[in-house]
Each structure stands twice: as C-alpha cells, then as structure tokens.
C-alpha positions in Angstrom: 0.0 0.0 0.0 2.9 2.3 -0.7 1.8 4.1 -3.9 -1.5 5.7 -2.9 -2.2 8.6 -5.1 -0.7 10.8 -7.9 -0.2 14.5 -8.1 -0.1 16.1 -11.6 1.9 19.3 -11.4 1.7 21.6 -14.4 4.5 24.0 -15.3 3.8 27.8 -15.5 3.3 27.5 -19.3 0.6 24.8 -18.8 2.4 22.5 -21.2 5.0 20.8 -19.0 3.2 17.9 -17.3 5.2 16.6 -14.4 3.9 13.5 -12.6 4.7 13.1 -8.9 4.0 9.9 -6.9 2.9 10.4 -3.3 3.9 7.7 -0.7 2.0 7.5 2.6 4.9 5.7 4.2 5.0 2.8 6.6 1.8 0.9 7.3 0.4 -0.9 10.3 1.7 -4.4 10.9 -1.5 -6.3 10.3 -4.0 -4.2 8.2 -2.1 -2.2 5.7 -3.3 1.2 7.0 -0.7 3.9 7.1 0.5 5.0 10.5 -1.0 8.5 10.2 -4.4 6.9 9.9 -3.9 4.5 12.8 -4.2 6.8 15.8 -6.5 6.1 18.8 -8.6 8.5 20.8 -7.1 10.1 23.9 -8.7 10.9 27.2 -6.7 13.3 29.4 -8.3 11.8 32.5 -6.9 8.4 31.6 -3.3 9.1 30.4 -2.3 5.4 30.5 -5.1 4.0 28.5 -5.5 3.8 24.7 -9.0 4.6 23.5 -10.9 3.5 20.4 -9.2 3.7 17.0 -10.2 6.9 15.1 -11.1 4.9 12.0 -14.0 3.4 14.0 -15.8 6.8 13.6 -16.5 6.0 10.0 -18.8 3.1 11.0 -20.5 5.2 13.6 -21.2 8.1 11.1 -21.8 5.8 8.1 -19.6 7.9 5.9 -15.9 8.3 5.1 -14.1 10.8 3.0 -10.4 11.4 2.1 -9.4 15.0 1.3 -6.2 16.0 -0.5 -5.0 19.6 -0.5 -2.0 21.8 -0.8 -0.8 24.2 1.9 1.2 27.4 1.1 4.5 27.7 3.0 5.5 31.4 3.0 8.7 33.0 4.1 11.5 30.7 3.0 12.4 27.1 3.3 11.6 25.6 6.7 13.0 22.4 8.3 10.9 19.3 7.9 11.2 18.4 11.5 7.7 18.3 13.0 8.3 20.7 15.9 10.3 23.2 13.8 7.7 23.1 10.9 4.9 23.7 13.4 6.7 26.7 14.8 7.4 28.0 11.3 3.7 27.7 10.3 2.6 29.3 13.5 4.8 32.4 12.9 4.2 32.7 9.1 0.7 31.4 8.7 0.9 28.3 6.5 -2.6 27.9 5.0 -4.5 25.7 2.6 -4.6 27.0 -0.9 -8.2 28.0 -1.8 -8.1 27.3 -5.6 -10.2 24.2 -6.4 -7.3 22.9 -8.6 -5.3 22.3 -5.4 -7.8 20.1 -3.6 -9.7 16.9 -4.1 -12.2 14.9 -2.0 -13.2 11.3 -2.3 -16.2 9.9 -0.4 -17.8 6.5 0.3 -20.9 5.6 2.3 -20.5 2.9 4.8 -23.0 -0.1 4.2 -24.7 -1.7 7.1 -23.0 -5.0 6.7 -20.3 -6.7 4.6 -17.7 -3.8 4.5 -15.8 -2.7 7.6 -14.4 0.7 8.2 -10.9 -0.6 7.6 -11.9 -2.0 4.2 -13.5 1.3 3.2 -10.5 3.4 4.4 -8.0 1.1 2.7 -10.0 1.4 -0.6 -10.1 5.2 -0.6 -6.4 5.4 0.3 -5.5 3.3 -2.7 -7.5 5.3 -5.2 -5.5 7.2 -7.8 -6.3 10.8 -6.8 -5.4 13.6 -9.1 -4.7 17.2 -8.3 -4.5 18.8 -11.7 -2.1 21.7 -10.8 0.5 22.7 -8.3 1.8 26.2 -7.4 5.1 27.4 -8.6 6.1 28.2 -5.0 6.9 25.9 -2.1 4.0 23.9 -0.8 3.1 20.9 1.3 0.6 18.2 0.3 -1.7 16.8 2.9 -4.2 13.9 3.1 -7.0 14.0 5.7 -9.5 11.2 6.4 -12.7 12.1 8.2 -16.1 10.6 9.0 -17.8 13.5 7.2 -19.2 13.8 3.6 -17.4 15.9 1.1 -20.3 18.4 1.2 -19.2 19.4 4.7 -16.4 21.8 4.1 -15.6 22.5 7.8 -13.8 19.7 9.5 -15.2 18.4 12.8 -12.5 17.4 15.2 -14.7 14.7 16.7 -14.9 13.0 13.3 -11.3 13.1 12.2 -9.8 9.7 11.3 -6.2 10.4 10.2 -3.8 12.8 8.6 -0.5 12.8 6.9 1.6 15.6 5.2 4.8 16.0 3.2 7.8 18.2 3.7 7.6 21.6 2.1 8.3 20.8 -1.6 8.8 22.6 -4.9 6.7 20.1 -6.9 7.9 21.0 -10.4 11.4 20.1 -9.3 10.5 16.7 -7.7 12.1 13.6 -9.1 10.7 10.3 -7.7 8.3 10.0 -4.8 7.2 12.5 -2.1 6.7 10.9 1.3 3.7 11.8 3.5 3.7 10.9 7.2 2.4 11.9 10.6 5.4 12.0 13.1 4.3 10.1 16.2 5.8 7.5 18.5 2.5 6.4 20.0 -0.9 5.2 19.0 -2.3 7.9 21.3 -1.9 10.5 18.5 -5.4 12.1 18.2 -4.0 15.5 18.9 -1.3 15.2 16.2 -4.1 14.3 13.7 -6.1 17.3 14.8 -3.2 19.7 14.4 -2.2 18.3 11.0 -5.8 18.7 9.8 -6.3 22.3 11.1 -6.4 25.3 8.8 -3.2 26.8 10.2 -1.5 23.4 10.4 -0.9 24.0 14.1 -3.8 24.5 16.4 -6.2 21.8 17.7 -9.4 23.1 19.2 
C-alpha cells in the first residue's frame, strides 16, 4: 500500500506535465493502514489508556471521506522536523490554498454489513487521486481522512480519522516520490491528527 495517489503538477506554461508519486509511508503491521491513519482516541483523564481507534468513527457516522489539499509555506524554506515546521507555520501562517485545482475529496458511504471501516479506508487510500495543478512556490501536500461527507467543508475534530503531510516541496522540481507521514511515537496521537488537519497546520481546538 505504498503508492496511494498521484499529483499532476503543471508548469507555468501549462504544457509541462510533471507526474509526482505520493507515498503515505510505513503501514500498520496487520492491516495495511498507514501510521498517520492508525491513531487512537485520547482521554486526558486516563493518560495510561489507549482509546478506540479513530477509524471506527467512519462506521458510527456511516460515511468516510479522504481529502487531499496543498498548503502554502510562506517566508522561505523551513525544516521538515515536525516541531520546527509547526513553529514556522505558527509564525508565518501556513494555509490551505483555496483554488479548487489544489484540492480533491473522495467519499464513500458505509454499508450496514459486509464492509468494515478498515476495508473502506483502505480502498479510498489506494485510489488514484489527481490534483491537476500545483503552485510554482513551495507547498506541502496533505491527506486527511474524516467521517464526514465531502459536502461538509468544515472539518469536525470529533470526526477526524487520520492525517499525513509532506515536507515543504517545490513540486515542479521533484524527481521520484514525495513521502507523506504523521510523526508520532505512540498510537495515542489524536492531537497530532487534529493539528495536522487544522487550517493553520498548528492549532487543535
């Protein structure tokens, strides 16, 4: 489940088609779900307990969507270390690009029987997803899974399932794959998913 989707970046003259493979990185040991989509709920009152997996929310809400977008990274070339990138975005206002060319949403409805939330998530994450353009400037690509339909533009923290992002990248210059990941050392990473999916790539409210 390494090659999950494709980004088509067009040069400024709209004639130079540059194909970029996106790689969602290491998967879980048993189910093929990428680590960034394998987090569990956290309860501050029970710091030593691991809650339910976030992907179970898709079955509760009977809907699952995967959203792909690009985030502007203003002010230079930041480090890709998670803490430093978060601080950079907090100071310089990294933001999702609003142009429809830079985003895509895929959705599936959860049936009552026969297909589990894992099956549905795995299927969406292995779809070929095309973004038909990329900015000439530095940007990050991000993939968010949520138990919301694509018609709901505002993300609900309580329905987030997973998230992964790339290093700041000049996509026209990429050769090979671009890795997306969610840096975490624990399955108790609901807050990291929330911050990754936020509009400013930083806050989690």
